[in-house]
PDB file of the backbone (N, CA, C, O) and the ligand in Angstrom, with CONECT records:
HET     ZN  A 101       1
ATOM      1  N   MET A   1      30.854  67.544 -11.467  1.00  0.00           N
ATOM      2  CA  MET A   1      31.413  66.956 -12.706  1.00  0.00           C
ATOM      3  C   MET A   1      31.565  65.447 -12.565  1.00  0.00           C
ATOM      4  O   MET A   1      31.175  64.697 -13.460  1.00  0.00           O
ATOM      5  N   LYS A   2      32.140  64.991 -11.427  1.00  0.00           N
ATOM      6  CA  LYS A   2      32.298  63.545 -11.212  1.00  0.00           C
ATOM      7  C   LYS A   2      30.940  62.854 -11.138  1.00  0.00           C
ATOM      8  O   LYS A   2      30.776  61.720 -11.587  1.00  0.00           O
ATOM      9  N   LYS A   3      29.952  63.578 -10.548  1.00  0.00           N
ATOM     10  CA  LYS A   3      28.606  63.012 -10.399  1.00  0.00           C
ATOM     11  C   LYS A   3      27.989  62.716 -11.773  1.00  0.00           C
ATOM     12  O   LYS A   3      27.366  61.674 -11.978  1.00  0.00           O
ATOM     13  N   GLN A   4      28.175  63.651 -12.702  1.00  0.00           N
ATOM     14  CA  GLN A   4      27.630  63.473 -14.053  1.00  0.00           C
ATOM     15  C   GLN A   4      28.215  62.240 -14.729  1.00  0.00           C
ATOM     16  O   GLN A   4      27.486  61.471 -15.355  1.00  0.00           O
ATOM     17  N   ILE A   5      29.521  62.050 -14.608  1.00  0.00           N
ATOM     18  CA  ILE A   5      30.182  60.890 -15.229  1.00  0.00           C
ATOM     19  C   ILE A   5      29.649  59.592 -14.639  1.00  0.00           C
ATOM     20  O   ILE A   5      29.402  58.623 -15.356  1.00  0.00           O
ATOM     21  N   ALA A   6      29.472  59.589 -13.305  1.00  0.00           N
ATOM     22  CA  ALA A   6      28.930  58.392 -12.643  1.00  0.00           C
ATOM     23  C   ALA A   6      27.532  58.106 -13.157  1.00  0.00           C
ATOM     24  O   ALA A   6      27.193  56.951 -13.414  1.00  0.00           O
ATOM     25  N   GLN A   7      26.715  59.143 -13.310  1.00  0.00           N
ATOM     26  CA  GLN A   7      25.351  58.951 -13.805  1.00  0.00           C
ATOM     27  C   GLN A   7      25.358  58.382 -15.219  1.00  0.00           C
ATOM     28  O   GLN A   7      24.571  57.492 -15.542  1.00  0.00           O
ATOM     29  N   ILE A   8      26.242  58.895 -16.051  1.00  0.00           N
ATOM     30  CA  ILE A   8      26.324  58.406 -17.436  1.00  0.00           C
ATOM     31  C   ILE A   8      26.729  56.932 -17.473  1.00  0.00           C
ATOM     32  O   ILE A   8      26.191  56.151 -18.257  1.00  0.00           O
ATOM     33  N   LEU A   9      27.682  56.562 -16.616  1.00  0.00           N
ATOM     34  CA  LEU A   9      28.138  55.168 -16.566  1.00  0.00           C
ATOM     35  C   LEU A   9      26.997  54.248 -16.147  1.00  0.00           C
ATOM     36  O   LEU A   9      26.799  53.193 -16.749  1.00  0.00           O
ATOM     37  N   VAL A  10      26.239  54.644 -15.108  1.00  0.00           N
ATOM     38  CA  VAL A  10      25.105  53.823 -14.636  1.00  0.00           C
ATOM     39  C   VAL A  10      24.062  53.721 -15.731  1.00  0.00           C
ATOM     40  O   VAL A  10      23.536  52.641 -16.001  1.00  0.00           O
ATOM     41  N   PHE A  11      23.761  54.856 -16.367  1.00  0.00           N
ATOM     42  CA  PHE A  11      22.735  54.900 -17.408  1.00  0.00           C
ATOM     43  C   PHE A  11      23.092  53.988 -18.576  1.00  0.00           C
ATOM     44  O   PHE A  11      22.249  53.247 -19.083  1.00  0.00           O
ATOM     45  N   SER A  12      24.360  54.055 -18.996  1.00  0.00           N
ATOM     46  CA  SER A  12      24.780  53.241 -20.144  1.00  0.00           C
ATOM     47  C   SER A  12      24.777  51.752 -19.801  1.00  0.00           C
ATOM     48  O   SER A  12      24.450  50.920 -20.647  1.00  0.00           O
ATOM     49  N   SER A  13      25.146  51.412 -18.547  1.00  0.00           N
ATOM     50  CA  SER A  13      25.153  49.998 -18.150  1.00  0.00           C
ATOM     51  C   SER A  13      23.736  49.446 -18.102  1.00  0.00           C
ATOM     52  O   SER A  13      23.509  48.292 -18.464  1.00  0.00           O
ATOM     53  N   VAL A  14      22.773  50.265 -17.654  1.00  0.00           N
ATOM     54  CA  VAL A  14      21.363  49.833 -17.612  1.00  0.00           C
ATOM     55  C   VAL A  14      20.864  49.586 -19.029  1.00  0.00           C
ATOM     56  O   VAL A  14      20.202  48.580 -19.286  1.00  0.00           O
ATOM     57  N   ILE A  15      21.171  50.483 -19.939  1.00  0.00           N
ATOM     58  CA  ILE A  15      20.755  50.324 -21.340  1.00  0.00           C
ATOM     59  C   ILE A  15      21.384  49.060 -21.924  1.00  0.00           C
ATOM     60  O   ILE A  15      20.742  48.328 -22.678  1.00  0.00           O
ATOM     61  N   GLY A  16      22.650  48.810 -21.567  1.00  0.00           N
ATOM     62  CA  GLY A  16      23.317  47.611 -22.056  1.00  0.00           C
ATOM     63  C   GLY A  16      22.625  46.348 -21.585  1.00  0.00           C
ATOM     64  O   GLY A  16      22.476  45.399 -22.354  1.00  0.00           O
ATOM     65  N   MET A  17      22.193  46.322 -20.310  1.00  0.00           N
ATOM     66  CA  MET A  17      21.493  45.166 -19.772  1.00  0.00           C
ATOM     67  C   MET A  17      20.151  44.961 -20.469  1.00  0.00           C
ATOM     68  O   MET A  17      19.794  43.836 -20.816  1.00  0.00           O
ATOM     69  N   LEU A  18      19.407  46.052 -20.676  1.00  0.00           N
ATOM     70  CA  LEU A  18      18.108  45.961 -21.344  1.00  0.00           C
ATOM     71  C   LEU A  18      18.291  45.446 -22.767  1.00  0.00           C
ATOM     72  O   LEU A  18      17.511  44.620 -23.241  1.00  0.00           O
ATOM     73  N   TYR A  19      19.312  45.930 -23.435  1.00  0.00           N
ATOM     74  CA  TYR A  19      19.562  45.518 -24.819  1.00  0.00           C
ATOM     75  C   TYR A  19      19.887  44.028 -24.884  1.00  0.00           C
ATOM     76  O   TYR A  19      19.433  43.323 -25.786  1.00  0.00           O
ATOM     77  N   ALA A  20      20.692  43.549 -23.904  1.00  0.00           N
ATOM     78  CA  ALA A  20      21.053  42.130 -23.875  1.00  0.00           C
ATOM     79  C   ALA A  20      19.816  41.268 -23.630  1.00  0.00           C
ATOM     80  O   ALA A  20      19.660  40.217 -24.252  1.00  0.00           O
ATOM     81  N   CYS A  21      18.934  41.708 -22.727  1.00  0.00           N
ATOM     82  CA  CYS A  21      17.715  40.949 -22.423  1.00  0.00           C
ATOM     83  C   CYS A  21      16.821  40.862 -23.650  1.00  0.00           C
ATOM     84  O   CYS A  21      16.354  39.777 -23.996  1.00  0.00           O
ATOM     85  N   SER A  22      16.575  41.994 -24.316  1.00  0.00           N
ATOM     86  CA  SER A  22      15.689  41.991 -25.477  1.00  0.00           C
ATOM     87  C   SER A  22      16.292  41.163 -26.603  1.00  0.00           C
ATOM     88  O   SER A  22      15.562  40.527 -27.362  1.00  0.00           O
ATOM     89  N   GLY A  23      17.615  41.165 -26.718  1.00  0.00           N
ATOM     90  CA  GLY A  23      18.262  40.363 -27.751  1.00  0.00           C
ATOM     91  C   GLY A  23      18.031  38.880 -27.527  1.00  0.00           C
ATOM     92  O   GLY A  23      17.788  38.145 -28.484  1.00  0.00           O
ATOM     93  N   ASN A  24      18.102  38.417 -26.261  1.00  0.00           N
ATOM     94  CA  ASN A  24      17.860  37.012 -25.958  1.00  0.00           C
ATOM     95  C   ASN A  24      16.421  36.617 -26.245  1.00  0.00           C
ATOM     96  O   ASN A  24      16.157  35.511 -26.717  1.00  0.00           O
ATOM     97  N   GLN A  25      15.476  37.535 -25.957  1.00  0.00           N
ATOM     98  CA  GLN A  25      14.058  37.230 -26.162  1.00  0.00           C
ATOM     99  C   GLN A  25      13.763  37.016 -27.645  1.00  0.00           C
ATOM    100  O   GLN A  25      13.055  36.074 -27.999  1.00  0.00           O
ATOM    101  N   THR A  26      14.291  37.870 -28.510  1.00  0.00           N
ATOM    102  CA  THR A  26      14.013  37.739 -29.934  1.00  0.00           C
ATOM    103  C   THR A  26      14.624  36.455 -30.484  1.00  0.00           C
ATOM    104  O   THR A  26      14.073  35.859 -31.409  1.00  0.00           O
ATOM    105  N   GLU A  27      15.756  36.019 -29.926  1.00  0.00           N
ATOM    106  CA  GLU A  27      16.387  34.786 -30.396  1.00  0.00           C
ATOM    107  C   GLU A  27      15.510  33.579 -30.086  1.00  0.00           C
ATOM    108  O   GLU A  27      15.307  32.725 -30.950  1.00  0.00           O
ATOM    109  N   SER A  28      14.979  33.495 -28.845  1.00  0.00           N
ATOM    110  CA  SER A  28      14.183  32.336 -28.443  1.00  0.00           C
ATOM    111  C   SER A  28      12.871  32.291 -29.213  1.00  0.00           C
ATOM    112  O   SER A  28      12.419  31.206 -29.580  1.00  0.00           O
ATOM    113  N   SER A  29      12.244  33.445 -29.471  1.00  0.00           N
ATOM    114  CA  SER A  29      10.971  33.454 -30.188  1.00  0.00           C
ATOM    115  C   SER A  29      11.172  33.044 -31.644  1.00  0.00           C
ATOM    116  O   SER A  29      10.286  32.429 -32.239  1.00  0.00           O
ATOM    117  N   ALA A  30      12.312  33.373 -32.217  1.00  0.00           N
ATOM    118  CA  ALA A  30      12.598  32.994 -33.601  1.00  0.00           C
ATOM    119  C   ALA A  30      12.710  31.475 -33.717  1.00  0.00           C
ATOM    120  O   ALA A  30      12.301  30.903 -34.728  1.00  0.00           O
ATOM    121  N   GLU A  31      13.260  30.813 -32.692  1.00  0.00           N
ATOM    122  CA  GLU A  31      13.374  29.360 -32.718  1.00  0.00           C
ATOM    123  C   GLU A  31      12.001  28.710 -32.649  1.00  0.00           C
ATOM    124  O   GLU A  31      11.772  27.679 -33.280  1.00  0.00           O
ATOM    125  N   LYS A  32      11.069  29.312 -31.874  1.00  0.00           N
ATOM    126  CA  LYS A  32       9.738  28.733 -31.707  1.00  0.00           C
ATOM    127  C   LYS A  32       8.965  28.726 -33.024  1.00  0.00           C
ATOM    128  O   LYS A  32       8.313  27.734 -33.350  1.00  0.00           O
ATOM    129  N   THR A  33       9.029  29.831 -33.789  1.00  0.00           N
ATOM    130  CA  THR A  33       8.229  29.943 -35.011  1.00  0.00           C
ATOM    131  C   THR A  33       8.687  28.940 -36.062  1.00  0.00           C
ATOM    132  O   THR A  33       7.950  28.663 -37.007  1.00  0.00           O
ATOM    133  N   ASP A  34       9.886  28.394 -35.914  1.00  0.00           N
ATOM    134  CA  ASP A  34      10.432  27.493 -36.931  1.00  0.00           C
ATOM    135  C   ASP A  34       9.901  26.069 -36.797  1.00  0.00           C
ATOM    136  O   ASP A  34       9.986  25.292 -37.747  1.00  0.00           O
ATOM    137  N   SER A  35       9.349  25.710 -35.621  1.00  0.00           N
ATOM    138  CA  SER A  35       9.020  24.313 -35.344  1.00  0.00           C
ATOM    139  C   SER A  35       7.820  23.834 -36.153  1.00  0.00           C
ATOM    140  O   SER A  35       7.784  22.671 -36.555  1.00  0.00           O
ATOM    141  N   THR A  36       6.816  24.715 -36.407  1.00  0.00           N
ATOM    142  CA  THR A  36       5.596  24.291 -37.104  1.00  0.00           C
ATOM    143  C   THR A  36       5.701  24.600 -38.591  1.00  0.00           C
ATOM    144  O   THR A  36       5.083  25.551 -39.069  1.00  0.00           O
ATOM    145  N   ALA A  37       6.466  23.817 -39.319  1.00  0.00           N
ATOM    146  CA  ALA A  37       6.665  24.071 -40.740  1.00  0.00           C
ATOM    147  C   ALA A  37       5.929  23.035 -41.581  1.00  0.00           C
ATOM    148  O   ALA A  37       4.725  23.172 -41.800  1.00  0.00           O
ATOM    149  N   THR A  38       6.620  22.006 -42.055  1.00  0.00           N
ATOM    150  CA  THR A  38       6.002  20.997 -42.913  1.00  0.00           C
ATOM    151  C   THR A  38       5.222  20.008 -42.054  1.00  0.00           C
ATOM    152  O   THR A  38       5.811  19.257 -41.277  1.00  0.00           O
ATOM    153  N   ALA A  39       3.879  20.007 -42.194  1.00  0.00           N
ATOM    154  CA  ALA A  39       3.034  19.118 -41.387  1.00  0.00           C
ATOM    155  C   ALA A  39       2.035  18.405 -42.283  1.00  0.00           C
ATOM    156  O   ALA A  39       1.174  19.042 -42.891  1.00  0.00           O
ATOM    157  N   GLY A  40       2.147  17.092 -42.366  1.00  0.00           N
ATOM    158  CA  GLY A  40       1.137  16.276 -43.036  1.00  0.00           C
ATOM    159  C   GLY A  40       1.106  16.407 -44.544  1.00  0.00           C
ATOM    160  O   GLY A  40       0.516  17.355 -45.061  1.00  0.00           O
ATOM    161  N   SER A  41       1.729  15.476 -45.271  1.00  0.00           N
ATOM    162  CA  SER A  41       1.598  15.446 -46.717  1.00  0.00           C
ATOM    163  C   SER A  41       0.381  14.599 -47.070  1.00  0.00           C
ATOM    164  O   SER A  41       0.172  13.547 -46.466  1.00  0.00           O
ATOM    165  N   SER A  42      -0.428  15.037 -48.039  1.00  0.00           N
ATOM    166  CA  SER A  42      -1.680  14.349 -48.370  1.00  0.00           C
ATOM    167  C   SER A  42      -1.403  12.978 -48.979  1.00  0.00           C
ATOM    168  O   SER A  42      -0.546  12.826 -49.850  1.00  0.00           O
ATOM    169  N   ASN A  43      -2.149  11.985 -48.500  1.00  0.00           N
ATOM    170  CA  ASN A  43      -2.023  10.627 -49.024  1.00  0.00           C
ATOM    171  C   ASN A  43      -3.313  10.230 -49.734  1.00  0.00           C
ATOM    172  O   ASN A  43      -4.350  10.862 -49.534  1.00  0.00           O
ATOM    173  N   TYR A  44      -3.257   9.207 -50.546  1.00  0.00           N
ATOM    174  CA  TYR A  44      -4.427   8.711 -51.273  1.00  0.00           C
ATOM    175  C   TYR A  44      -4.701   7.271 -50.858  1.00  0.00           C
ATOM    176  O   TYR A  44      -3.777   6.479 -50.673  1.00  0.00           O
ATOM    177  N   ALA A  45      -5.997   6.938 -50.711  1.00  0.00           N
ATOM    178  CA  ALA A  45      -6.376   5.588 -50.307  1.00  0.00           C
ATOM    179  C   ALA A  45      -7.649   5.188 -51.042  1.00  0.00           C
ATOM    180  O   ALA A  45      -8.457   6.043 -51.403  1.00  0.00           O
ATOM    181  N   CYS A  46      -7.826   3.881 -51.262  1.00  0.00           N
ATOM    182  CA  CYS A  46      -9.027   3.369 -51.911  1.00  0.00           C
ATOM    183  C   CYS A  46     -10.192   3.419 -50.922  1.00  0.00           C
ATOM    184  O   CYS A  46     -10.031   2.986 -49.780  1.00  0.00           O
ATOM    185  N   PRO A  47     -11.375   3.940 -51.328  1.00  0.00           N
ATOM    186  CA  PRO A  47     -12.529   3.984 -50.416  1.00  0.00           C
ATOM    187  C   PRO A  47     -13.017   2.600 -50.025  1.00  0.00           C
ATOM    188  O   PRO A  47     -13.624   2.434 -48.967  1.00  0.00           O
ATOM    189  N   MET A  48     -12.759   1.603 -50.866  1.00  0.00           N
ATOM    190  CA  MET A  48     -13.200   0.236 -50.569  1.00  0.00           C
ATOM    191  C   MET A  48     -12.121  -0.558 -49.846  1.00  0.00           C
ATOM    192  O   MET A  48     -12.424  -1.387 -48.988  1.00  0.00           O
ATOM    193  N   HIS A  49     -10.897  -0.313 -50.182  1.00  0.00           N
ATOM    194  CA  HIS A  49      -9.788  -1.041 -49.569  1.00  0.00           C
ATOM    195  C   HIS A  49      -8.858  -0.033 -48.882  1.00  0.00           C
ATOM    196  O   HIS A  49      -7.978   0.545 -49.520  1.00  0.00           O
ATOM    197  N   THR A  50      -9.063   0.169 -47.579  1.00  0.00           N
ATOM    198  CA  THR A  50      -8.300   1.176 -46.850  1.00  0.00           C
ATOM    199  C   THR A  50      -6.824   0.822 -46.722  1.00  0.00           C
ATOM    200  O   THR A  50      -5.992   1.674 -46.412  1.00  0.00           O
ATOM    201  N   SER A  51      -6.513  -0.454 -46.967  1.00  0.00           N
ATOM    202  CA  SER A  51      -5.109  -0.870 -46.858  1.00  0.00           C
ATOM    203  C   SER A  51      -4.314  -0.454 -48.095  1.00  0.00           C
ATOM    204  O   SER A  51      -3.086  -0.379 -48.061  1.00  0.00           O
ATOM    205  N   VAL A  52      -5.057  -0.178 -49.221  1.00  0.00           N
ATOM    206  CA  VAL A  52      -4.389   0.238 -50.459  1.00  0.00           C
ATOM    207  C   VAL A  52      -4.176   1.744 -50.407  1.00  0.00           C
ATOM    208  O   VAL A  52      -5.134   2.516 -50.458  1.00  0.00           O
ATOM    209  N   LYS A  53      -2.918   2.157 -50.304  1.00  0.00           N
ATOM    210  CA  LYS A  53      -2.603   3.578 -50.177  1.00  0.00           C
ATOM    211  C   LYS A  53      -1.499   3.963 -51.144  1.00  0.00           C
ATOM    212  O   LYS A  53      -0.706   3.132 -51.588  1.00  0.00           O
ATOM    213  N   SER A  54      -1.476   5.273 -51.459  1.00  0.00           N
ATOM    214  CA  SER A  54      -0.417   5.796 -52.319  1.00  0.00           C
ATOM    215  C   SER A  54      -0.149   7.247 -51.958  1.00  0.00           C
ATOM    216  O   SER A  54      -1.029   7.928 -51.432  1.00  0.00           O
ATOM    217  N   ASP A  55       1.045   7.723 -52.233  1.00  0.00           N
ATOM    218  CA  ASP A  55       1.368   9.118 -51.944  1.00  0.00           C
ATOM    219  C   ASP A  55       1.031  10.022 -53.119  1.00  0.00           C
ATOM    220  O   ASP A  55       1.283  11.226 -53.064  1.00  0.00           O
ATOM    221  N   LYS A  56       0.455   9.449 -54.199  1.00  0.00           N
ATOM    222  CA  LYS A  56       0.058  10.235 -55.367  1.00  0.00           C
ATOM    223  C   LYS A  56      -1.184   9.596 -55.988  1.00  0.00           C
ATOM    224  O   LYS A  56      -1.447   8.419 -55.742  1.00  0.00           O
ATOM    225  N   PRO A  57      -1.971  10.357 -56.803  1.00  0.00           N
ATOM    226  CA  PRO A  57      -3.179   9.809 -57.420  1.00  0.00           C
ATOM    227  C   PRO A  57      -2.865   8.549 -58.221  1.00  0.00           C
ATOM    228  O   PRO A  57      -1.955   8.538 -59.050  1.00  0.00           O
ATOM    229  N   ALA A  58      -3.647   7.467 -57.958  1.00  0.00           N
ATOM    230  CA  ALA A  58      -3.414   6.197 -58.638  1.00  0.00           C
ATOM    231  C   ALA A  58      -4.685   5.365 -58.581  1.00  0.00           C
ATOM    232  O   ALA A  58      -5.673   5.775 -57.972  1.00  0.00           O
ATOM    233  N   ALA A  59      -4.664   4.192 -59.217  1.00  0.00           N
ATOM    234  CA  ALA A  59      -5.804   3.276 -59.198  1.00  0.00           C
ATOM    235  C   ALA A  59      -5.545   2.169 -58.191  1.00  0.00           C
ATOM    236  O   ALA A  59      -4.408   1.749 -57.974  1.00  0.00           O
ATOM    237  N   CYS A  60      -6.642   1.705 -57.577  1.00  0.00           N
ATOM    238  CA  CYS A  60      -6.519   0.644 -56.589  1.00  0.00           C
ATOM    239  C   CYS A  60      -6.035  -0.646 -57.252  1.00  0.00           C
ATOM    240  O   CYS A  60      -6.455  -0.972 -58.363  1.00  0.00           O
ATOM    241  N   ASP A  61      -5.171  -1.361 -56.585  1.00  0.00           N
ATOM    242  CA  ASP A  61      -4.642  -2.610 -57.141  1.00  0.00           C
ATOM    243  C   ASP A  61      -5.701  -3.712 -57.136  1.00  0.00           C
ATOM    244  O   ASP A  61      -5.669  -4.610 -57.977  1.00  0.00           O
ATOM    245  N   SER A  62      -6.651  -3.641 -56.178  1.00  0.00           N
ATOM    246  CA  SER A  62      -7.631  -4.726 -56.018  1.00  0.00           C
ATOM    247  C   SER A  62      -8.857  -4.522 -56.896  1.00  0.00           C
ATOM    248  O   SER A  62      -9.314  -5.472 -57.531  1.00  0.00           O
ATOM    249  N   CYS A  63      -9.429  -3.249 -56.954  1.00  0.00           N
ATOM    250  CA  CYS A  63     -10.678  -3.041 -57.665  1.00  0.00           C
ATOM    251  C   CYS A  63     -10.542  -2.042 -58.816  1.00  0.00           C
ATOM    252  O   CYS A  63     -11.479  -1.895 -59.601  1.00  0.00           O
ATOM    253  N   GLY A  64      -9.443  -1.372 -58.935  1.00  0.00           N
ATOM    254  CA  GLY A  64      -9.217  -0.452 -60.025  1.00  0.00           C
ATOM    255  C   GLY A  64      -9.829   0.928 -59.831  1.00  0.00           C
ATOM    256  O   GLY A  64      -9.745   1.768 -60.727  1.00  0.00           O
ATOM    257  N   MET A  65     -10.445   1.178 -58.676  1.00  0.00           N
ATOM    258  CA  MET A  65     -11.023   2.500 -58.405  1.00  0.00           C
ATOM    259  C   MET A  65      -9.914   3.536 -58.169  1.00  0.00           C
ATOM    260  O   MET A  65      -8.799   3.216 -57.755  1.00  0.00           O
ATOM    261  N   GLU A  66     -10.280   4.796 -58.455  1.00  0.00           N
ATOM    262  CA  GLU A  66      -9.313   5.859 -58.203  1.00  0.00           C
ATOM    263  C   GLU A  66      -9.154   6.080 -56.701  1.00  0.00           C
ATOM    264  O   GLU A  66     -10.137   6.111 -55.960  1.00  0.00           O
ATOM    265  N   LEU A  67      -7.937   6.230 -56.273  1.00  0.00           N
ATOM    266  CA  LEU A  67      -7.679   6.464 -54.860  1.00  0.00           C
ATOM    267  C   LEU A  67      -8.123   7.871 -54.483  1.00  0.00           C
ATOM    268  O   LEU A  67      -7.872   8.827 -55.216  1.00  0.00           O
ATOM    269  N   GLU A  68      -8.785   7.989 -53.338  1.00  0.00           N
ATOM    270  CA  GLU A  68      -9.287   9.283 -52.869  1.00  0.00           C
ATOM    271  C   GLU A  68      -8.303   9.899 -51.896  1.00  0.00           C
ATOM    272  O   GLU A  68      -7.568   9.210 -51.188  1.00  0.00           O
ATOM    273  N   LYS A  69      -8.317  11.234 -51.886  1.00  0.00           N
ATOM    274  CA  LYS A  69      -7.400  11.988 -51.033  1.00  0.00           C
ATOM    275  C   LYS A  69      -7.763  11.801 -49.556  1.00  0.00           C
ATOM    276  O   LYS A  69      -8.924  11.943 -49.170  1.00  0.00           O
ATOM    277  N   VAL A  70      -6.776  11.487 -48.756  1.00  0.00           N
ATOM    278  CA  VAL A  70      -6.987  11.316 -47.308  1.00  0.00           C
ATOM    279  C   VAL A  70      -6.207  12.381 -46.590  1.00  0.00           C
ATOM    280  O   VAL A  70      -5.023  12.587 -46.856  1.00  0.00           O
ATOM    281  N   LYS A  71      -6.893  13.083 -45.647  1.00  0.00           N
ATOM    282  CA  LYS A  71      -6.191  14.149 -44.898  1.00  0.00           C
ATOM    283  C   LYS A  71      -5.482  13.578 -43.681  1.00  0.00           C
ATOM    284  O   LYS A  71      -4.843  14.319 -42.935  1.00  0.00           O
TER     285      LYS A  71
HETATM  286 ZN    ZN A 101      -9.982  -0.834 -53.986  1.00  0.00          ZN2+
END
């Protein structure tokens, strides 16, 4: 009878350790997936004047051409 209780205590403590380990692993992986979110907003630039840039479609200040999307 005492042997059974000892076995149950060991078994439950092992399960508790495994549960704690798996819980830590899921926490760290969740932090990793969050890092690569908003990357690179598209900008616009004049094909003739690379110094003329805008964050939205517009006309070049120097030649009046439409700014092209730059990745
Ligand atoms: Zn231009």
